[in-house]
C-alpha positions in Angstrom: 24.9 1.5 -7.4 25.4 -2.2 -8.1 25.9 -3.3 -11.7 23.9 -6.4 -12.7 23.9 -8.3 -15.9 20.6 -9.9 -16.9 19.3 -11.4 -20.1 16.0 -9.7 -21.1 14.1 -11.0 -24.0 14.3 -8.4 -26.7 10.6 -8.6 -27.6 9.5 -8.0 -24.0 11.9 -5.1 -23.7 10.6 -3.6 -26.9 7.0 -4.0 -25.7 7.8 -2.5 -22.3 9.6 0.5 -24.0 6.6 1.1 -26.2 4.2 1.0 -23.2 6.4 3.2 -21.0 7.6 5.6 -23.7 11.2 5.0 -22.7 14.2 5.2 -24.9 16.9 3.2 -23.3 17.1 -0.2 -21.7 18.2 1.3 -18.4 15.3 3.8 -18.3 12.9 1.0 -19.1 14.1 -1.2 -16.3 14.1 1.6 -13.8 10.6 2.8 -14.8 9.3 -0.8 -14.6 10.8 -1.2 -11.1 9.3 2.1 -10.1 5.9 0.9 -11.3 6.1 -2.3 -9.3 6.9 -0.4 -6.1 4.1 2.1 -6.8 1.6 -0.7 -7.4 2.7 -2.4 -4.2 2.2 0.8 -2.2 -1.3 1.3 -3.8 -2.2 -2.3 -2.8 -1.0 -1.7 0.8 -3.2 1.4 1.0 -6.2 -0.3 -0.4 -5.8 -3.2 2.0 -5.4 -0.8 4.9 -8.6 1.0 4.0 -10.5 -2.3 3.5 -9.2 -3.5 6.9 -10.3 -0.3 8.6 -6.8 0.7 9.6 -7.0 3.9 7.5 -10.1 6.0 6.8 -11.0 6.3 3.1 -10.8 10.1 3.7 -7.1 9.8 4.6 -4.7 12.6 4.9 -1.0 12.7 4.0 -0.3 12.0 7.7 -2.4 8.8 7.8 -1.0 7.8 4.5 2.5 7.9 6.0 1.4 5.4 8.6 0.8 2.7 6.0 3.7 3.5 3.7 7.0 2.2 4.9 9.8 4.7 4.5 7.4 7.5 3.6 
């Protein structure tokens, strides 16, 4: 795992920790990254359904078709 040094505004970090219910900086950053990825996957699925590439009554198998790496 790469170690990266970043400057994060303390007020933003505190607000994110409160929203996410996390205790450490690392946990907060990891959870925030997880949420970004989850939201991107949800947008991909919504777009696939809207474009007719996936039925709104999708199964885990059809979901795997629109989720890279799933």
